[in-house]
Backbone bond lengths (Angstrom), bond angles and torsions (degrees), N, CA, C in turn:
res aa  C-N    CA-C-N  psi(-1)  N-CA   C-N-CA  omega(-1)  CA-C   N-CA-C  phi
1 X - - - 1.467 - - 1.528 109.25 -
2 X 1.343 114.49 116.74 1.479 119.07 179.40 1.505 109.70 -88.94
3 X 1.346 115.54 77.60 1.426 122.20 -176.31 1.494 108.75 -124.05
4 X 1.343 117.17 148.45 1.468 122.68 178.40 1.525 108.85 -58.28
5 X 1.330 116.08 134.09 1.466 120.01 177.54 1.543 105.64 -88.20
6 X 1.329 113.86 124.72 1.450 120.94 -179.56 1.537 109.48 -113.70
7 X 1.309 116.16 161.21 1.473 121.94 -171.70 1.495 110.34 -129.78
8 X 1.374 115.41 112.43 1.445 118.53 175.74 1.572 110.46 -63.47
9 X 1.310 116.14 164.11 1.430 120.45 -177.73 1.584 107.79 -61.93
10 X 1.324 114.86 136.29 1.461 120.88 178.37 1.468 114.24 97.08
11 X 1.374 118.85 -9.57 1.430 121.46 179.89 1.537 109.37 -93.09
12 X 1.314 118.43 135.49 1.435 122.99 174.53 1.539 107.32 -61.44
13 X 1.330 118.16 129.69 1.468 119.52 -168.53 1.544 115.17 -128.09
14 X 1.300 118.16 -13.34 1.433 118.79 -172.83 1.524 110.96 -159.20
15 X 1.304 118.05 152.03 1.474 123.04 175.47 1.511 109.77 -135.75
16 X 1.311 116.88 150.34 1.472 118.78 172.24 1.547 108.50 -158.23
17 X 1.292 113.73 171.06 1.476 120.90 -178.83 1.546 105.99 -143.22
18 X 1.364 114.63 145.59 1.477 119.85 179.89 1.479 108.95 -109.31
19 X 1.340 115.29 128.18 1.483 121.00 174.11 1.498 111.29 -130.22
20 X 1.364 115.48 152.89 1.455 118.74 -179.96 1.542 110.25 -66.64
21 X 1.299 118.31 -39.16 1.456 121.52 -176.66 1.559 108.18 -114.80
22 X 1.299 115.95 100.13 1.515 119.55 -176.06 1.523 109.26 -66.85
23 X 1.330 118.67 -36.74 1.451 119.76 -177.92 1.524 111.45 -60.13
24 X 1.344 115.97 -42.41 1.478 120.60 178.82 1.540 109.20 -65.48
25 X 1.336 117.43 -41.80 1.476 122.56 178.25 1.507 109.65 -62.54
26 X 1.297 118.50 -39.42 1.481 122.75 178.01 1.544 109.79 -61.85
27 X 1.317 116.25 -43.79 1.470 119.29 179.27 1.517 111.96 -61.01
28 X 1.310 117.66 -43.51 1.472 120.05 -179.90 1.494 111.36 -68.18
29 X 1.303 119.49 -57.36 1.486 119.88 -174.67 1.550 112.68 -72.16
30 X 1.330 115.97 -30.25 1.465 116.73 175.06 1.529 110.09 -67.19
31 X 1.324 116.92 -38.36 1.443 119.83 178.42 1.523 111.97 -71.12
32 X 1.316 116.94 -29.17 1.452 121.29 -175.76 1.540 112.87 -81.61
33 X 1.353 114.41 -44.49 1.436 118.59 -171.23 1.542 113.62 -113.32
34 X 1.355 117.05 -3.43 1.471 119.15 -178.45 1.490 113.82 77.58
35 X 1.322 116.30 23.22 1.461 120.83 179.35 1.534 111.67 -74.53
36 X 1.336 113.74 146.47 1.487 121.08 161.32 1.452 108.63 -109.14
37 X 1.344 119.55 173.00 1.439 119.80 -170.24 1.531 112.18 -138.75
38 X 1.297 116.44 143.76 1.456 124.06 179.08 1.516 108.87 -131.51
39 X 1.316 116.96 128.98 1.475 121.21 -179.73 1.517 109.33 -68.50
40 X 1.332 114.24 132.46 1.478 118.85 178.28 1.536 108.93 -100.42
41 X 1.347 116.96 -15.63 1.482 119.95 179.29 1.529 108.54 -106.97
42 X 1.366 116.17 155.10 1.475 119.43 -176.80 1.539 110.14 -65.42
43 X 1.308 119.26 155.66 1.461 122.39 178.38 1.553 110.47 -54.71
44 X 1.309 114.47 132.45 1.463 119.86 178.50 1.516 114.75 85.20
45 X 1.338 118.27 -8.40 1.446 121.01 -178.61 1.537 110.51 -71.71
46 X 1.293 115.52 148.50 1.451 122.22 178.05 1.523 108.88 -136.34
47 X 1.379 118.46 135.00 1.501 126.46 -3.30 1.512 111.50 -73.10
48 X 1.280 115.14 149.90 1.476 121.79 179.07 1.521 110.84 -81.08
49 X 1.305 116.19 148.82 1.445 121.48 179.55 1.502 107.49 -141.25
50 X 1.353 118.83 129.36 1.465 122.96 -179.42 1.552 107.80 -122.90
51 X 1.296 115.37 148.26 1.422 124.02 177.71 1.560 107.21 -100.31
52 X 1.366 114.70 120.69 1.406 119.43 173.87 1.485 108.48 -81.35
53 X 1.376 118.27 136.34 1.439 122.73 -177.98 1.494 109.82 -127.68
54 X 1.292 113.98 147.34 1.457 124.01 175.69 1.512 108.68 -123.23
55 X 1.295 116.38 115.86 1.476 122.43 -174.14 1.529 111.88 51.16
56 X 1.364 114.18 41.56 1.446 119.09 177.50 1.488 117.05 81.56
57 X 1.308 117.02 -1.18 1.483 121.83 -179.50 1.521 111.42 -107.46
58 X 1.312 116.85 140.42 1.460 122.14 -178.28 1.538 108.99 -62.37
59 X 1.374 113.13 129.46 1.471 117.07 -176.19 1.534 111.13 -120.09
60 X 1.339 119.28 -34.79 1.482 122.34 -177.35 1.497 107.62 -169.93
61 X 1.326 115.06 178.05 1.461 119.44 179.02 1.528 109.69 -125.12
62 X 1.338 116.15 148.35 1.420 124.50 173.36 1.540 107.40 -122.60
63 X 1.316 117.95 116.28 1.455 123.28 -177.92 1.487 110.44 -108.98
64 X 1.356 113.04 152.41 1.462 119.87 175.27 1.523 107.25 -86.10
65 X 1.355 118.37 121.86 1.428 120.90 -178.76 1.485 112.06 -145.72
66 X 1.307 117.43 -175.86 1.478 121.35 -179.81 1.500 112.83 -68.87
67 X 1.276 118.98 160.68 1.464 121.47 -179.46 1.489 110.82 -66.41
68 X 1.345 118.00 -23.75 1.474 121.92 178.76 1.511 110.12 -179.57
69 X 1.328 115.54 156.58 1.435 118.91 173.01 1.534 114.55 91.01
70 X 1.325 120.06 1.03 1.380 120.85 178.24 1.496 112.25 -79.39
71 X 1.338 116.08 177.63 1.468 120.50 179.04 1.504 109.37 -65.67
72 X 1.323 117.16 127.49 1.442 120.57 177.31 1.509 114.50 88.39
73 X 1.338 118.00 6.76 1.476 118.98 178.34 1.494 109.21 -77.23
74 X 1.326 116.95 170.71 1.436 123.22 179.25 1.503 111.58 -63.97
75 X 1.319 117.01 165.39 1.453 121.79 -177.22 1.539 110.47 -60.55
76 X 1.318 118.19 -32.08 1.401 121.06 179.90 1.531 115.49 -82.90
77 X 1.317 114.16 0.56 1.494 118.43 175.94 1.501 115.19 99.89
78 X 1.331 118.82 -7.66 1.441 121.83 -177.90 1.521 111.31 -91.12
79 X 1.311 117.84 -179.84 1.477 121.11 177.62 1.497 113.52 -65.39
80 X 1.307 116.57 156.24 1.455 121.37 -179.95 1.561 108.42 -150.33
81 X 1.306 115.77 146.65 1.484 119.57 174.46 1.492 109.33 -68.58
82 X 1.318 117.27 131.95 1.465 128.30 179.76 1.517 110.75 -94.84
83 X 1.270 118.28 140.58 1.465 123.79 171.99 1.511 111.59 -114.78
84 X 1.324 115.64 133.40 1.503 121.23 -178.15 1.528 108.85 -110.93
85 X 1.314 115.26 143.46 1.462 122.36 176.22 1.539 108.69 -111.32
86 X 1.275 118.72 129.89 1.459 122.87 -179.08 1.531 111.57 -70.18
87 X 1.344 116.25 133.00 1.456 121.38 175.28 1.541 108.19 -132.34
88 X 1.311 115.43 151.77 1.461 120.04 176.36 1.523 111.67 -80.56
89 X 1.346 116.18 -34.26 1.442 121.53 -177.46 1.489 107.75 -144.11
90 X 1.323 116.39 113.19 1.470 120.77 -175.22 1.526 112.20 -59.67
91 X 1.313 119.33 -43.28 1.410 121.18 -175.52 1.551 113.23 -66.07
92 X 1.374 112.94 -38.18 1.481 116.75 178.47 1.548 108.62 -65.63
93 X 1.346 115.06 -42.66 1.475 117.88 179.27 1.528 112.76 -64.13
94 X 1.305 115.99 -34.70 1.471 120.05 178.83 1.510 112.19 -66.49
95 X 1.297 115.89 -35.59 1.476 120.50 175.97 1.577 108.67 -61.08
96 X 1.300 116.89 -43.07 1.460 120.82 -179.75 1.539 108.79 -66.39
97 X 1.311 118.05 -42.01 1.493 121.45 -178.73 1.517 109.39 -62.16
98 X 1.303 117.15 -48.36 1.508 119.66 -178.86 1.507 110.46 -63.35
99 X 1.328 120.06 -42.27 1.450 121.18 -174.95 1.552 107.79 -71.86
100 X 1.276 119.65 -22.63 1.469 121.13 175.99 1.502 116.37 -88.32
101 X 1.386 114.06 0.28 1.477 119.17 176.01 1.488 114.55 102.46
102 X 1.385 118.43 3.98 1.423 120.91 179.69 1.559 110.44 -86.86
103 X 1.346 116.40 176.64 1.430 122.62 -177.82 1.504 111.11 -129.66
104 X 1.309 118.05 151.88 1.447 124.58 171.66 1.535 107.67 -100.47
105 X 1.296 117.63 121.64 1.486 124.26 -176.68 1.537 111.25 -93.28
106 X 1.325 116.22 -36.26 1.453 119.47 177.97 1.511 111.38 -163.49
107 X 1.346 118.28 149.84 1.434 120.52 178.24 1.542 110.54 91.96
108 X 1.310 115.64 -172.44 1.502 127.55 2.11 1.473 113.58 -66.78
109 X 1.322 116.39 145.81 1.422 122.07 174.98 1.469 112.43 -140.13
110 X 1.342 117.53 148.79 1.436 121.53 -178.90 1.531 111.69 -70.68
111 X 1.322 114.02 137.50 1.501 119.40 174.21 1.517 107.49 -109.09
112 X 1.355 114.09 70.42 1.453 118.84 -173.67 1.496 109.87 61.48
113 X 1.312 117.00 -142.71 1.483 122.08 178.40 1.518 112.23 -88.42
114 X 1.369 116.18 0.88 1.443 118.58 -173.06 1.514 111.90 -76.07
115 X 1.351 120.04 -36.73 1.383 124.27 -177.96 1.544 113.54 164.88
116 X 1.277 115.86 -160.80 1.475 122.64 179.47 1.536 108.24 -121.17
117 X 1.293 114.78 137.18 1.511 120.19 -178.28 1.500 109.23 -120.91
118 X 1.337 115.64 142.42 1.473 123.13 176.50 1.503 109.09 -138.23
119 X 1.358 115.79 137.69 1.445 121.53 178.22 1.542 107.09 -102.48
120 X 1.319 117.73 128.60 1.461 123.13 -176.15 1.520 108.12 -132.91
121 X 1.348 113.19 169.10 1.463 120.70 171.49 1.495 109.12 -138.17
122 X 1.340 115.78 141.84 1.448 120.71 175.87 1.508 109.09 -76.81
123 X 1.343 117.82 176.98 1.486 119.14 -174.36 1.547 112.71 -62.66
124 X 1.329 115.80 -20.94 1.503 118.65 179.03 1.528 110.61 -88.47
125 X 1.283 119.50 -1.70 1.469 122.57 179.65 1.514 114.00 93.29
126 X 1.323 117.54 3.12 1.480 120.03 -179.60 1.560 108.85 -74.91
127 X 1.319 114.77 126.40 1.428 121.41 -175.46 1.517 113.02 -83.57
128 X 1.321 117.04 134.73 1.450 121.03 172.54 1.549 106.07 -144.28
129 X 1.306 116.58 171.22 1.479 119.53 -176.70 1.515 109.53 -130.05
130 X 1.315 113.42 157.39 1.469 122.52 175.46 1.514 108.63 -106.87
131 X 1.319 115.42 146.61 1.447 121.21 174.77 1.525 110.36 -130.76
132 X 1.326 116.88 111.87 1.479 121.25 171.60 1.510 107.68 -99.59
133 X 1.341 113.83 104.99 1.456 119.49 -170.12 1.510 112.88 -72.67
134 X 1.311 115.72 144.54 1.453 123.65 164.17 1.500 107.87 -121.99
135 X 1.304 119.39 -92.69 1.482 121.29 -179.81 1.532 112.93 -77.74
136 X 1.301 118.68 -27.81 1.458 122.69 -179.42 1.540 111.27 -109.10
137 X 1.322 116.59 102.52 1.444 117.79 -177.18 1.531 116.10 -71.42
138 X 1.356 117.17 -22.91 1.408 120.76 -178.50 1.511 110.77 143.89
139 X 1.306 117.69 -168.07 1.466 122.14 -179.15 1.510 111.23 -62.18
140 X 1.342 115.14 133.86 1.429 121.93 178.44 1.527 113.40 -103.13
141 X 1.336 115.31 -29.08 1.461 121.43 175.20 1.571 107.79 -99.11
142 X 1.278 117.94 111.45 1.450 123.66 -178.32 1.531 111.38 -141.46
143 X 1.333 114.56 148.26 1.456 120.26 171.37 1.518 114.50 60.55
144 X 1.321 114.94 26.21 1.485 118.87 171.42 1.540 104.50 -130.52
145 X 1.333 117.80 159.12 1.476 120.60 -177.56 1.511 112.07 -52.76
146 X 1.328 114.92 126.21 1.432 122.91 -177.89 1.532 114.09 95.42
147 X 1.302 117.09 -2.21 1.482 119.63 -176.10 1.539 110.93 -119.37
148 X 1.294 114.18 164.56 1.471 122.26 178.22 1.521 109.60 -60.56
149 X 1.313 112.67 137.34 1.470 122.57 178.46 1.546 110.86 -105.38
150 X 1.314 116.89 -69.53 1.465 122.44 177.53 1.509 110.67 -145.05
151 X 1.305 114.35 157.93 1.478 121.37 164.55 1.501 107.57 -111.10
152 X 1.338 117.80 127.81 1.482 123.70 -174.50 1.520 108.13 -115.06
153 X 1.356 115.56 143.10 1.446 121.00 178.62 1.539 107.02 -96.97
154 X 1.321 114.93 118.81 1.475 122.59 170.65 1.506 106.97 -97.12
155 X 1.293 117.32 106.47 1.494 122.05 -170.02 1.517 110.88 -114.56
156 X 1.350 116.09 146.34 1.436 120.52 175.23 1.485 112.20 -74.18
157 X 1.350 116.64 -31.13 1.444 124.61 179.50 1.527 108.71 -131.70
158 X 1.333 119.38 87.97 1.452 121.63 -175.05 1.539 111.61 -58.44
159 X 1.319 118.92 -34.65 1.487 118.52 -178.97 1.501 112.08 -66.81
160 X 1.322 116.25 -38.40 1.500 120.41 175.68 1.511 110.88 -65.29
161 X 1.323 116.36 -40.45 1.450 121.37 176.97 1.477 112.67 -61.18
162 X 1.322 116.78 -42.03 1.503 120.46 176.72 1.518 109.96 -59.95
163 X 1.323 116.55 -43.26 1.462 120.19 -178.66 1.518 111.96 -62.34
164 X 1.338 115.30 -48.01 1.472 119.32 -177.49 1.536 112.51 -65.51
165 X 1.301 115.33 -55.14 1.499 117.66 -174.72 1.502 112.83 -70.21
166 X 1.343 115.38 -27.57 1.452 120.02 175.90 1.545 109.64 -64.67
167 X 1.331 114.34 -44.47 1.489 119.89 179.74 1.497 112.52 -66.63
168 X 1.316 115.98 -39.15 1.464 119.63 -171.60 1.534 110.83 -82.33
169 X 1.332 118.22 -42.14 1.457 121.04 -172.00 1.532 113.99 -119.33
170 X 1.358 118.08 0.08 1.456 118.88 -178.71 1.487 115.20 72.85
171 X 1.348 117.01 18.92 1.467 120.73 -179.72 1.527 110.95 -64.47
172 X 1.283 116.52 149.03 1.440 124.56 168.83 1.532 109.46 -118.44
173 X 1.358 114.20 152.30 1.445 121.11 -172.94 1.494 108.22 -127.67
174 X 1.327 116.79 124.40 1.441 123.45 179.95 1.542 108.82 -112.03
175 X 1.305 116.89 119.02 1.467 121.19 176.87 1.542 109.40 -80.95
176 X 1.316 116.30 110.71 1.461 119.53 -179.65 1.505 113.22 -100.59
177 X 1.282 115.40 12.02 1.524 119.62 -178.71 1.483 112.06 90.94
178 X 1.333 118.09 -56.50 1.465 121.82 -179.38 1.551 110.13 -88.44
179 X 1.311 118.64 -1.55 1.440 121.48 178.35 1.537 110.63 169.22
180 X 1.373 115.03 168.57 1.460 118.98 177.71 1.506 108.50 -106.12
181 X 1.323 115.52 120.05 1.495 121.46 178.20 1.510 110.41 -82.56
182 X 1.343 114.88 129.77 1.483 121.24 174.16 1.467 110.09 -90.83
183 X 1.358 116.86 123.86 1.415 119.70 -178.31 1.521 113.77 -124.35
184 X 1.337 116.47 146.97 1.479 121.24 166.52 1.514 105.43 -108.72
185 X 1.319 116.88 108.71 1.491 117.70 -176.08 1.549 111.94 -58.09
186 X 1.310 114.20 132.56 1.462 121.48 179.33 1.540 114.24 91.61
187 X 1.331 117.61 -5.69 1.479 119.83 -178.23 1.543 109.29 -65.57
188 X 1.309 119.71 -39.32 1.456 121.58 179.57 1.536 111.09 -63.32
189 X 1.300 115.79 -40.55 1.494 117.79 175.97 1.535 112.09 -63.45
190 X 1.317 114.37 -37.69 1.459 119.99 177.82 1.556 109.37 -60.81
191 X 1.313 115.70 -46.76 1.468 119.65 179.67 1.512 110.98 -63.37
192 X 1.334 117.98 -43.50 1.452 122.43 178.49 1.512 112.62 -56.83
193 X 1.323 116.47 -38.77 1.480 121.44 -175.92 1.502 112.69 -85.20
194 X 1.377 117.04 -7.87 1.462 119.95 -178.15 1.509 113.03 -123.58
195 X 1.296 117.43 -88.52 1.450 120.56 -168.84 1.523 115.80 -97.05
196 X 1.331 119.49 -11.39 1.420 122.74 -174.74 1.556 111.56 -138.74
197 X 1.374 117.82 69.01 1.428 118.86 -172.42 1.517 115.68 -63.77
198 X 1.343 120.33 -18.19 1.445 122.18 -177.52 1.530 113.15 -100.40
199 X 1.328 118.62 14.29 1.446 119.70 -173.37 1.525 113.46 -60.99
200 X 1.309 117.70 -44.71 1.481 119.55 -176.15 1.555 107.95 -67.34
201 X 1.321 118.27 -45.06 1.476 122.14 -179.43 1.547 110.29 -61.75
202 X 1.314 116.26 -43.84 1.450 120.11 -177.23 1.499 110.63 -63.75
203 X 1.320 116.90 -44.93 1.486 120.77 -177.83 1.504 111.93 -70.54
204 X 1.350 116.64 -31.38 1.501 119.26 176.38 1.532 107.61 -65.59
205 X 1.288 118.20 -34.40 1.454 122.31 -177.12 1.517 114.40 -67.66
206 X 1.309 117.24 -21.25 1.491 121.92 179.24 1.521 109.04 -110.16
207 X 1.310 119.53 10.88 1.470 122.80 178.37 1.539 111.77 56.08
208 X 1.355 114.45 44.16 1.466 117.45 175.76 1.480 112.92 -64.61
209 X 1.340 118.15 153.84 1.495 120.63 -179.22 1.529 110.32 -57.72
210 X 1.327 117.27 149.94 1.477 118.77 175.54 1.530 111.17 -56.06
211 X 1.320 116.97 137.22 1.434 123.00 179.37 1.483 115.69 81.96
212 X 1.374 116.93 4.04 1.464 119.47 -176.91 1.526 113.99 -61.91
213 X 1.358 116.02 -28.33 1.424 118.54 177.91 1.508 114.42 -62.84
214 X 1.342 114.82 -22.49 1.453 120.58 176.50 1.539 115.27 -87.55
215 X 1.313 114.73 -5.46 1.468 120.34 -170.19 1.532 110.59 -69.77
216 X 1.358 113.07 137.93 1.492 119.96 175.10 1.517 110.94 -121.89
217 X 1.338 118.63 -1.50 1.453 118.82 179.71 1.515 108.38 164.41
218 X 1.333 113.92 -168.28 1.441 121.78 -176.24 1.538 109.45 -136.59
219 X 1.302 113.60 148.10 1.500 122.26 177.27 1.507 108.69 -111.82
220 X 1.355 117.17 129.57 1.426 122.46 176.64 1.506 111.07 -141.41
221 X 1.299 116.69 161.69 1.473 120.90 176.33 1.525 109.63 -84.76
222 X 1.313 115.96 140.41 1.456 121.24 -178.06 1.551 109.94 -59.77
223 X 1.299 117.32 147.36 1.429 123.24 176.00 1.530 109.20 -84.77
224 X 1.363 117.75 158.70 1.489 118.89 177.23 1.500 111.29 -53.33
225 X 1.350 115.32 131.02 1.455 122.79 178.44 1.483 114.11 85.31
226 X 1.363 117.68 -4.43 1.484 121.73 -179.48 1.517 109.63 -96.38
227 X 1.336 116.76 137.09 1.454 120.80 174.75 1.532 111.08 -85.25
228 X 1.309 119.63 143.48 1.476 121.87 176.40 1.528 109.87 -56.78
229 X 1.325 117.23 138.46 1.431 120.64 -178.42 1.503 111.30 -169.49
230 X 1.324 118.17 166.76 1.421 124.50 168.27 1.532 106.23 -91.62
231 X 1.342 116.00 125.49 1.471 122.77 -173.01 1.524 109.33 -113.97
232 X 1.350 116.04 129.56 1.444 121.73 -174.86 1.522 108.83 -100.04
233 X 1.341 116.87 135.21 1.473 123.54 175.77 1.547 110.11 -119.94
234 X 1.325 114.73 140.36 1.445 122.94 178.04 1.549 110.46 -113.68
235 X 1.295 116.34 142.01 1.451 121.10 176.43 1.531 108.66 -77.52
236 X 1.312 116.75 136.00 1.492 121.66 174.91 1.486 107.28 -132.39
237 X 1.376 116.13 158.61 1.452 122.09 179.63 1.542 110.47 -78.59
238 X 1.324 116.00 -32.31 1.484 122.87 -173.10 1.518 109.37 -145.72
239 X 1.323 115.48 105.93 1.489 120.14 -176.70 1.533 112.16 -54.77
240 X 1.308 116.06 -48.23 1.476 120.42 -174.20 1.506 110.94 -69.76
241 X 1.336 119.07 -38.15 1.453 120.23 177.44 1.508 109.91 -65.76
242 X 1.347 119.33 -40.81 1.408 121.62 177.69 1.565 112.64 -62.27
243 X 1.328 112.36 -43.21 1.439 117.22 178.74 1.563 112.10 -59.75
244 X 1.351 115.02 -42.31 1.450 120.00 176.06 1.518 111.68 -62.20
245 X 1.308 116.94 -42.51 1.457 120.32 178.51 1.529 111.26 -63.58
246 X 1.345 115.71 -40.43 1.468 117.36 178.49 1.545 113.05 -60.69
247 X 1.327 115.23 -43.11 1.452 118.41 175.80 1.481 113.57 -64.70
248 X 1.284 118.39 -39.08 1.485 123.28 176.32 1.530 111.20 -60.11
249 X 1.305 115.86 -37.28 1.438 122.94 -176.39 1.526 111.64 -85.59
250 X 1.283 120.05 1.16 1.468 124.07 176.98 1.512 115.60 103.01
251 X 1.331 118.91 3.58 1.468 122.51 176.71 1.520 110.80 -84.13
252 X 1.320 114.46 -179.70 1.439 121.30 179.40 1.524 110.40 -133.89
253 X 1.301 117.44 133.51 1.445 123.92 175.39 1.531 110.39 -85.89
254 X 1.265 119.50 113.45 1.452 123.26 -175.75 1.501 114.95 -90.72
255 X 1.362 117.95 -26.85 1.438 120.61 -177.83 1.524 108.70 -164.88
256 X 1.340 115.75 154.58 1.456 121.58 172.05 1.550 107.20 -135.28
257 X 1.308 116.29 135.82 1.474 122.15 178.65 1.509 110.53 -140.24
258 X 1.303 115.02 150.04 1.464 122.75 176.16 1.549 108.46 -118.85
259 X 1.314 118.27 133.90 1.455 122.86 176.53 1.519 106.81 -123.42
260 X 1.356 116.40 -178.79 1.460 120.13 177.09 1.555 110.72 -64.89
261 X 1.314 116.63 -21.62 1.441 119.27 -170.99 1.545 114.45 -117.45
262 X 1.335 115.50 -21.26 1.492 119.04 -172.51 1.534 110.33 -142.31
263 X 1.360 113.34 158.95 1.440 121.83 165.57 1.517 104.76 -119.65
264 X 1.331 117.96 120.23 1.512 122.69 -167.82 1.542 109.34 -121.32
265 X 1.348 111.91 147.32 1.406 118.59 168.39 1.506 109.57 -133.01
266 X 1.314 117.33 129.66 1.469 122.29 178.37 1.540 106.55 -91.50
267 X 1.299 115.62 124.50 1.483 122.41 -170.39 1.501 108.82 -124.78
268 X 1.348 116.58 142.10 1.472 122.92 173.08 1.538 105.29 -113.60
269 X 1.345 113.42 126.57 1.414 117.14 177.86 1.553 111.92 -71.48
270 X 1.312 121.08 172.49 1.470 120.67 -174.23 1.505 115.22 -61.64
271 X 1.372 118.05 -14.67 1.440 119.73 -177.48 1.552 113.14 -112.07
272 X 1.328 115.84 3.02 1.464 119.88 171.00 1.512 117.28 113.41
273 X 1.328 118.39 -7.31 1.488 121.00 179.36 1.532 109.43 -74.14
274 X 1.278 116.84 130.52 1.460 123.42 -174.08 1.553 109.92 -106.46
275 X 1.273 117.68 136.75 1.469 123.36 176.68 1.533 110.20 -150.34
276 X 1.324 116.77 173.45 1.439 121.40 178.86 1.534 109.07 -116.43
277 X 1.349 116.57 138.74 1.426 124.35 169.21 1.513 106.30 -101.63
278 X 1.344 118.58 124.09 1.462 121.27 -170.84 1.525 110.35 -129.10
279 X 1.373 112.99 119.98 1.459 121.80 177.53 1.517 107.31 -95.31
280 X 1.294 119.66 124.32 1.448 125.34 -177.29 1.539 108.98 -80.10
281 X 1.321 116.12 117.94 1.484 121.38 -178.80 1.514 108.82 -132.73
282 X 1.344 119.37 73.24 1.430 121.27 -177.87 1.511 112.65 -63.02
283 X 1.343 116.49 155.75 1.482 119.30 178.76 1.525 109.54 -60.73
284 X 1.269 114.82 142.07 1.464 120.48 -178.23 1.525 114.88 -88.53
285 X 1.315 115.18 -16.77 1.474 118.21 179.76 1.522 114.18 -92.22
């Protein structure tokens, strides 16, 4: 079904990263994921913002930003991938965020005719963003090689994170032993009735965990030496080939792990933004 993918309130809907030199960032990510790019801002406008596309569908954003230290950058001051959560009304959502102990760092502000963006932080200081869609509902290329897979919350205090995000967005958390799945109840049914009519049948065929159609990400505790953050993962066809391409393009492979379901590589781009390349390898039995 070739239908626009829409995002109910509380579902993570968009990702982007800010770099000082967009042309260099385009070279790296275009070479890594096969993205093409379309300018979202008028010629000569500053800061510049481009939409990365995969097979003509919106996949992510690249924004022109400071070399480090801006709102939403990584704990070390460098660039970081940003995760946006869909909301129907920014002001109403901000009231919930404040009452739950979060903060508003900037916005809401119009992002052209695409929508309204707000930068927030949870009570632990982890930065996330809100997206109130207008013309751009969110990522259209997802869960295919070269596209966004999940955004995962690496929290210093997972219990506190559950309390905050549950209050603000109605998220539910299922402990599956190997991790806590973040769900928006009813999201799978929304996808089935709109852009992904075979989602339940497909996931049943691979024995996915109950409720996986509602999943929007994972919650885990930070590892020693890791700062709390929202971490972006991209689907790839071949973890090792992607890791080799990243190194060839000037990135660095920080870690490789294999699980029952994925083969992952944690990659740092040439300017410091960290993300995961994830090859889906479901159990065969």
